[in-house]
Backbone bond lengths (Angstrom), bond angles and torsions (degrees), N, CA, C in turn:
res aa  C-N    CA-C-N  psi(-1)  N-CA   C-N-CA  omega(-1)  CA-C   N-CA-C  phi
1 X - - - 1.451 - - 1.516 108.73 -
2 X 1.316 115.25 135.07 1.453 120.44 173.23 1.513 109.95 -77.84
3 X 1.302 116.34 -174.30 1.463 118.71 -179.01 1.515 111.80 -81.24
4 X 1.300 114.57 153.63 1.460 123.28 174.83 1.522 106.80 -110.16
5 X 1.326 116.40 133.86 1.457 121.15 179.56 1.525 108.87 -120.75
6 X 1.316 116.19 129.30 1.466 121.67 175.65 1.518 108.28 -118.19
7 X 1.331 116.01 140.58 1.468 119.45 177.31 1.521 109.52 -143.30
8 X 1.328 113.94 147.62 1.464 121.59 179.26 1.517 107.33 -134.91
9 X 1.329 116.23 139.04 1.464 119.38 176.61 1.519 108.02 -108.92
10 X 1.305 118.14 -132.14 1.463 120.00 -174.82 1.522 113.98 -92.89
11 X 1.343 117.77 -14.96 1.462 119.92 178.13 1.525 107.95 -70.61
12 X 1.334 115.85 120.42 1.460 120.82 -171.61 1.522 113.37 -51.25
13 X 1.312 114.57 114.87 1.464 126.35 168.27 1.519 116.10 70.62
14 X 1.321 118.72 -9.27 1.469 120.18 176.41 1.526 108.27 -68.72
15 X 1.319 115.87 116.32 1.456 121.71 -176.44 1.524 109.20 -119.85
16 X 1.314 115.70 127.17 1.454 121.18 177.92 1.516 108.67 -94.20
17 X 1.321 115.82 129.20 1.461 121.98 -176.56 1.523 107.92 -120.12
18 X 1.337 116.04 130.05 1.454 120.87 -178.02 1.515 111.24 -129.89
19 X 1.338 114.40 141.63 1.454 121.33 165.64 1.523 105.10 -109.39
20 X 1.307 116.60 -169.22 1.465 118.45 178.11 1.523 111.81 -67.42
21 X 1.355 117.58 -24.71 1.469 119.49 -173.93 1.527 114.79 -128.80
22 X 1.331 118.35 -5.13 1.465 120.16 -175.28 1.523 111.69 -136.01
23 X 1.344 114.26 163.51 1.460 121.84 -177.35 1.524 108.66 -143.68
24 X 1.326 117.20 132.25 1.460 121.47 173.39 1.523 109.10 -139.25
25 X 1.315 115.10 167.08 1.459 121.49 176.57 1.523 108.42 -117.13
26 X 1.316 114.93 135.39 1.460 121.28 171.36 1.519 106.80 -112.99
27 X 1.315 115.83 149.35 1.467 119.98 -178.35 1.523 107.26 -156.93
28 X 1.281 115.73 170.11 1.459 121.82 173.98 1.529 108.34 -99.23
29 X 1.319 117.36 154.77 1.464 119.25 176.83 1.528 110.68 -65.80
30 X 1.317 116.01 161.92 1.461 121.01 179.10 1.526 111.67 -57.76
31 X 1.330 116.68 -33.69 1.471 120.48 -179.78 1.524 112.52 -64.96
32 X 1.350 116.59 -17.18 1.469 121.03 177.79 1.524 112.08 -108.18
33 X 1.323 116.73 10.10 1.461 120.59 176.77 1.517 114.87 98.09
34 X 1.319 117.25 -1.18 1.458 120.26 177.51 1.515 110.99 -90.48
35 X 1.330 115.53 -168.53 1.465 121.15 178.26 1.526 111.61 -115.88
36 X 1.322 116.99 6.01 1.471 122.22 178.57 1.530 111.30 55.67
37 X 1.340 115.64 45.50 1.463 121.45 -177.87 1.527 113.08 -84.56
38 X 1.311 116.57 -10.56 1.461 120.88 -178.87 1.516 109.39 -165.93
39 X 1.316 115.16 -175.68 1.462 120.19 178.59 1.523 110.87 -61.72
40 X 1.331 116.48 139.16 1.462 121.65 171.20 1.537 107.31 -71.89
41 X 1.324 118.87 157.56 1.457 120.68 -178.22 1.535 114.66 -52.62
42 X 1.324 118.15 -42.70 1.471 119.43 177.66 1.523 111.12 -64.18
43 X 1.329 116.62 -34.53 1.463 120.11 177.62 1.527 110.97 -67.05
44 X 1.328 116.56 -34.63 1.465 119.81 176.38 1.526 110.64 -64.65
45 X 1.329 116.40 -40.75 1.462 120.02 177.55 1.529 110.09 -63.08
46 X 1.324 116.27 -47.03 1.466 120.61 179.28 1.527 110.71 -62.38
47 X 1.328 117.02 -41.31 1.462 119.74 -178.68 1.520 111.57 -67.62
48 X 1.323 117.79 -31.06 1.467 120.60 176.13 1.520 110.83 -62.12
49 X 1.325 116.47 -46.04 1.461 120.15 178.85 1.529 111.09 -66.65
50 X 1.320 117.32 -43.17 1.462 121.08 -179.19 1.529 111.18 -63.39
51 X 1.323 116.86 -47.47 1.469 120.70 -178.99 1.526 111.16 -64.85
52 X 1.312 116.65 -44.84 1.464 120.65 -179.76 1.521 110.89 -61.66
53 X 1.323 117.10 -40.45 1.463 121.06 177.91 1.521 110.24 -62.63
54 X 1.323 117.47 -47.64 1.469 121.06 178.80 1.531 111.23 -58.10
55 X 1.310 116.44 -47.39 1.466 120.98 -177.67 1.527 110.91 -64.02
56 X 1.329 116.28 -44.10 1.465 120.57 179.99 1.524 111.13 -61.36
57 X 1.330 116.94 -44.46 1.462 120.25 179.92 1.528 111.50 -66.80
58 X 1.329 117.08 -39.40 1.466 120.81 177.23 1.532 110.28 -61.68
59 X 1.323 117.15 -47.42 1.465 120.98 -179.89 1.527 111.12 -58.98
60 X 1.324 116.37 -46.32 1.462 121.11 -177.45 1.533 110.45 -64.56
61 X 1.322 117.00 -48.18 1.463 120.69 -179.10 1.529 110.69 -62.14
62 X 1.312 117.53 -39.19 1.462 120.47 178.56 1.528 111.32 -64.13
63 X 1.342 116.80 -43.12 1.472 120.24 178.39 1.520 111.73 -62.26
64 X 1.331 116.28 -35.65 1.466 121.16 -179.58 1.531 112.55 -82.72
65 X 1.319 117.24 -12.96 1.454 120.92 -177.56 1.529 112.49 74.36
66 X 1.325 117.00 26.21 1.463 121.14 -178.60 1.528 110.79 -83.20
67 X 1.329 115.74 152.49 1.460 122.12 -179.03 1.530 110.59 -86.96
68 X 1.316 115.94 67.20 1.464 122.35 174.93 1.522 106.29 -94.67
69 X 1.330 116.35 109.31 1.468 119.65 -175.43 1.524 113.33 -91.56
70 X 1.336 116.64 -25.09 1.464 119.55 -178.17 1.519 108.88 -161.14
71 X 1.320 115.40 148.21 1.461 123.03 174.06 1.511 107.18 -130.47
72 X 1.303 116.89 132.50 1.467 121.85 173.70 1.524 107.04 -123.07
73 X 1.311 116.41 129.77 1.461 122.18 179.89 1.518 108.24 -124.94
74 X 1.309 115.79 126.85 1.460 122.37 176.88 1.522 107.67 -114.10
75 X 1.325 116.30 129.44 1.461 121.46 179.76 1.523 108.75 -121.61
76 X 1.313 115.63 128.39 1.465 121.54 175.33 1.521 108.95 -129.73
77 X 1.312 115.28 164.41 1.457 122.00 -179.42 1.519 110.33 -120.37
78 X 1.310 115.31 148.95 1.465 122.38 170.95 1.521 107.84 -136.83
79 X 1.311 116.03 145.63 1.451 121.07 174.02 1.515 108.06 -111.26
80 X 1.316 116.03 123.59 1.460 122.30 178.16 1.523 107.44 -103.65
81 X 1.335 116.44 98.47 1.465 120.41 -176.41 1.523 111.79 -71.09
82 X 1.330 118.19 -25.28 1.465 121.34 178.41 1.527 109.91 -67.75
83 X 1.335 116.95 -47.17 1.463 121.29 179.97 1.528 112.15 -88.81
84 X 1.334 117.13 -2.17 1.456 122.39 -176.45 1.528 110.07 52.11
85 X 1.337 114.41 53.07 1.458 121.08 -173.69 1.521 110.33 -136.30
86 X 1.316 114.92 140.83 1.461 123.00 174.01 1.520 106.80 -98.78
87 X 1.323 117.94 124.04 1.459 121.64 -176.18 1.523 110.55 -110.98
88 X 1.317 115.27 135.09 1.455 122.31 175.57 1.523 106.96 -109.29
89 X 1.320 116.39 124.37 1.462 121.52 -179.91 1.524 107.46 -110.79
90 X 1.333 115.79 122.61 1.469 121.66 -179.08 1.525 108.48 -116.99
91 X 1.318 117.19 120.64 1.465 123.22 175.97 1.517 108.53 -110.88
92 X 1.325 115.87 128.88 1.457 121.96 -176.05 1.525 109.49 -116.25
93 X 1.326 116.00 133.24 1.458 121.96 171.85 1.523 107.39 -115.95
94 X 1.329 115.48 129.49 1.458 121.87 179.51 1.519 108.87 -113.68
95 X 1.335 116.78 133.11 1.460 121.99 -179.34 1.526 109.17 -122.97
96 X 1.300 115.15 143.58 1.455 121.06 178.99 1.518 109.58 133.24
97 X 1.311 115.20 -178.05 1.460 121.59 -179.52 1.529 108.75 -87.74
98 X 1.343 115.61 80.66 1.468 122.52 -177.06 1.521 109.40 -119.90
99 X 1.339 116.22 138.69 1.462 118.63 175.98 1.532 109.59 -86.93
100 X 1.307 116.18 175.74 1.468 121.83 -176.66 1.523 111.88 -60.33
101 X 1.325 117.37 -41.18 1.474 120.66 179.46 1.522 111.77 -65.25
102 X 1.328 117.26 -39.96 1.471 120.13 178.06 1.523 111.12 -64.78
103 X 1.324 116.22 -42.25 1.468 119.47 178.40 1.525 110.97 -63.19
104 X 1.316 116.91 -43.41 1.470 120.98 179.20 1.526 110.24 -62.12
105 X 1.313 117.16 -40.61 1.464 121.06 179.57 1.526 110.16 -65.43
106 X 1.321 117.30 -41.15 1.460 120.33 179.16 1.527 111.82 -64.78
107 X 1.319 117.33 -37.66 1.469 119.84 176.35 1.526 109.71 -63.04
108 X 1.326 116.95 -39.52 1.461 121.26 177.04 1.533 111.20 -65.91
109 X 1.308 116.43 -40.38 1.470 121.95 179.56 1.530 110.81 -66.09
110 X 1.319 117.57 -30.23 1.473 120.74 179.47 1.528 111.15 -55.67
111 X 1.324 116.21 -34.47 1.468 119.98 179.49 1.527 112.84 -73.80
112 X 1.316 117.35 -5.59 1.466 121.85 179.55 1.522 112.14 -94.08
113 X 1.326 117.39 -4.01 1.464 118.01 -178.50 1.535 108.85 -65.54
114 X 1.335 117.13 143.98 1.466 120.57 -175.37 1.526 114.86 -56.09
115 X 1.318 118.84 -37.84 1.469 120.53 -179.54 1.527 109.94 -69.07
116 X 1.322 117.63 -39.36 1.475 120.43 176.06 1.526 109.70 -59.43
117 X 1.321 116.76 -43.18 1.472 120.79 179.47 1.532 111.09 -62.89
118 X 1.323 116.25 -41.19 1.472 119.39 178.69 1.528 110.46 -62.56
119 X 1.329 116.10 -45.78 1.464 120.38 -175.52 1.522 113.64 -72.18
120 X 1.319 118.22 -21.77 1.465 120.54 -177.21 1.522 113.22 -102.80
121 X 1.309 117.64 1.78 1.460 121.65 175.94 1.522 109.05 -112.02
122 X 1.319 116.50 163.27 1.473 117.60 178.07 1.530 110.95 -56.94
123 X 1.313 114.62 139.66 1.463 121.64 -179.30 1.518 108.37 -119.73
124 X 1.303 115.65 135.85 1.458 120.75 174.56 1.521 107.75 -122.35
125 X 1.319 116.71 126.17 1.454 121.71 178.55 1.512 107.65 -114.38
126 X 1.325 115.82 123.84 1.455 121.66 177.88 1.524 108.05 -106.23
127 X 1.313 116.97 127.33 1.463 121.84 -179.24 1.519 109.22 -114.26
128 X 1.333 115.63 131.71 1.457 120.97 178.56 1.514 108.80 -132.51
129 X 1.300 116.45 148.12 1.458 122.14 176.17 1.509 107.89 -98.35
130 X 1.343 116.28 123.85 1.476 120.11 179.46 1.505 110.58 -101.23
């Protein structure tokens, strides 16, 4: 992966995000003072996990020659203040002519997606001022 660059000017919370080949806008909802012009940062995190899960399952099913016609992944967040823990809940729907063993295997494969691995392993973030 190349670098990702985000920049914000004076328009409240509208953030332009660029990779080497793509461009998106992130923003906050109107209830938080933004204009809801794009995904909020937490939504971007959730969408990364959802998209990666879909892609991983599609790749695996294609390699196996399985009749997986569609995958839908829903990701939500919960904050548990008692346990001081942030919880990510991922619900997967699989469509196609799949037996119980194939579905179980795909659920297991979902945990192999690269974003899932990043989120479930220790993370170190280094911040520098340039």
